[in-house]
N, C-alpha and C positions, 0 to 999 in steps of 0.2 A: 716158276713161268705158268702164265693165263693159258689154259687149252685152246681159247680164240686168237692168243695172239703169235703159236710159231703153227702146231698141225692138228687141226680141228678133227679127229677122226671118229673119236671117242676114246674114255678112259683107259682101258684096256690096248687096245692101238697104239696111244699117246706112250703109255709107257713103254710099251715091247722097243716104240720105237727109238726113242730116247735111250731105252740099252742098247738098241742094234748101232746107233751113231757113236753115244759114248760110252759103249760099255764100263771100259778102264775106268771112267772115275766115278759114274752113276752111285756104288752100291758106297763106295768114298762120301760121296754129296749126301748119299741117305745119313749117314755117321755125322756127319759136319752140324746137315739140320736140327737133329735132335739137341744139338745143345746151343742153339739160336736162343735171342728173347723174342718174346711175343710178339706179334703186329703191333701191338699198343706202344711198344716203348721203341729208341731210334738204336742201330744198332750199335754195338758195342763189343771193337772186335777182340779187346783184352777180354773181358768177361766171358765172352764165348773158348775161348782160350784155356783160362782157367778149368771153367766147368767142365774141358774136356779131357783137362790134364787131373782135375778132382777122380774122373771116373777110370784113370788108367792103377794096374797095377804100383805099391811102393816102389819097387826096384825103376820100375818107368819113369812113377813121380820126381825120383830125386836127380834120374837122369837128365830130364828136361829142366828142373828145376835150376840143376848145373851151369846147363847150356844157355840160359835168359839170365843168368846169374854173370855168365860168362860175356855174354855181350851188352850187357849194360859197364861192366868193370873198364870192359874194351878200347881202348884209346889209341886203337891201330886199324885203320879203314880195313886191311887185308885177314886182320882179325875176326873183326865182326863180320865180314863178308865169308869167310870159311865157316862163323859160327850159325849165321843164317841160315844158310845152306846143309849145317848139319842139323838143326832143325827139322827145315823143309824137308831131308830126306828120313827123319823118324817118322814125321807124321805123315809122312806116304806110304813106306814099305810097312812100320813096326804098327801103328797108331791108325792106319785107314781112316785119317778123319780130313776130309778135304780143303776145308776152311784154312785151318792153323798150317797147313802144308800151304796152300796158295797167298798166305800172308807174309809168311817168311821166304818164299820163293819171290816175292814184290818187293820184298824189303831189301833182297841181294841186290836184284837185279838195279835196283835207286842206288844202290850205294855203289855196285860195280861200274852203272851206267857207261855201259855197250851197248851199240846197237843189239846183236846180239843176246845179251843179257834180257835185255828191255822188251825185245819181242818176241822171245820165248815167253815170257812172263804174262806180258799181256794176251798171247792167244791162246795162253793156257787160259786164264781168267773169261777170255770170251768166250772158249769152248764147251765151258763149264756154264754159263753164262743162261746157254736155252733150256740147259733142263732145270733150272731152278722155278717155282713155283709161289717160294716166299718173297712179297713184296721188298724187306728191309734187307735180306741176301742178295737178290737181285741188285737192287740198290750200290747195296758194296762191291759187289762185283763188278758193278760195269763205272760204277765212279774210280775204281784202284785201276780196270780197262783203261779207263779214257788218259790216266794220266802218265801209265808206261806208255803208250802208244805217244802221245803227245814231247813227250821226254825222247823216244828215240826219233820222230818227223826234226827235231830238233839238232840231234846228229847227223840226221840224213834228208833235209826238205827233198829231197826229190825223186824219197821213197813213194810208187801209189799203192804199190801194197798196204802202208801203212797207213795212212790216208783211207784206205778201202775198208780196213782194221779199225780205227778208230770212229769212223761211217760209222758201222757195223755194228759198238757200244750202244750206239745212241737206239739204232732200231732194234738189239735186244733187250739193253736193261730200261727203255721206255715204260714208265708203269701205263697204266690202260689210261686213267686220266691224266693223260699229257701226249695227246697225235702229236702236236709241234713235235715234239723231242726227235718221235720216227720220222717228222718229215725233216729235221736237222741233219740226222743221219743221211739221209737220201738223198740231201743236197750236197752232203761232202761228198758222198758217194758217184753224184753225177758230174762232178765235176773232172773227175777221174776219167770218166766214162766219154766226157764231151773234148777230152784231151786224145786219150785212145778208146773207141769203139771197139777195139779188139779185146783188152781187159775182159779177159774172161768172169776173173774174179770178182773185178766191177759188176758186170752183169749179174752176175748169180746172186750177189747180195741187194742189188737194184731188185732181180726178180723176186727175191723172200721177200725184201721190204714192203714191194706194190702185195704182194698177200698180205702182210702184216696192215699197211694202211689202206685197207682197201679197192683199190689199184688194179681189180684184176685184169683185163685187158691188157695192158702194160705190160702186169708182170708176168702174165702168159709170154708173151711177142716176146720178151726176155730170156726166159729159163727156153722156148722154144731153141732159141739160137745156141746158147749154152749147151742143152741137150746134143745139140748135132754136133761139136765140137767133144763135147765127152758125154757118149751114148753109154756109160757103164755109171754115169755118175748116179746113186739111187738116190740122194737127198734131193736133187735134182728131178726124179720123175715125181717123188712124191710130193713136192712142191709142185707140178704143173699141175696134177690129180687134183691136190686141194683147193689149186687155183682156179682148175676149170669146175670145180663142182660147186665151190664159193659163187661163181657166175650166171651155175645153172645150167652147163654144159654138160648132161650125165652123158652123152655119149663118149664125147673128150675123157672126163675125170676117168669113167670103165679103162677107157684103151690104158693111160696111163697108168691106174692101179693092176692092170695086168700086166703092163711090162715092167710096172716094181717088181709085182710077185714073182716073172720070171728070175730075174736075178736074183732073188733073195734066196740064202741057204737058211735061213733058221726057221724050224719047222712051225713054231708058234708066231711069229712075224707074217709068215707064207697064208696062214691061215687064218690070221686075224685079216689080212690083206681081200683076200675073197672071199670072205665074209662081208667087206664094204664091198664088195662088186655085187655082191645078190646083193642087198642095201637097194643101194642104185639101180639093181635093172627093172 
């Protein structure tokens, strides 16, 4: 993810924030990024998985190859779902590689085609999309997440949370040269907000989307509303600080960075936040 697109506070603090919010999966993503093709190439998920497999110990390569062949041979949907889940578990627990884990989780969810499995997989990819810098990986994660949310919405067309999730994939998956994609996501979430102005998930994502798209006044207004109802949401505090900083209101930015620092236990993140406060004073 480009630094100007999520939290623009500086390289060291950005990294710490990503680890803080997505600490269970960021180390996995670092492993997966190493398997990705260069930016000049299109993203080939099978090539990524093949490259990741080639770096495994021989016994694990044999295990993965056996499961992969079982998927191809399997003519029963339940068997394929079970095998995809086994592969997902391996890449998550043993190999610690996020991209193959995400792929097999997504494939299993598509075959299972239940709202629960589709939503879980879609949200998994969306949450990890935020911490990705490489455009081709970001685009793949966003595309997969969109497809999963869309399939879930077919099963439950009245679900506002699914619609907000779908809109969020546009906000966080849009390339820097396509601001219209961000606006498409915002419009999708706005439809939910207009129907239910009390939907805090929608307000939060609209606020973050406003920071991403440069609509800082509206963004901080929405985030202020969210933080009144969820005063311990650290992500909202940090996005408020970021929004106020970008709109040039240093006193308010300092205020929210201080609020965030008070809620942080990670000593490295607290140090970086305090440094940021000193820079703004």
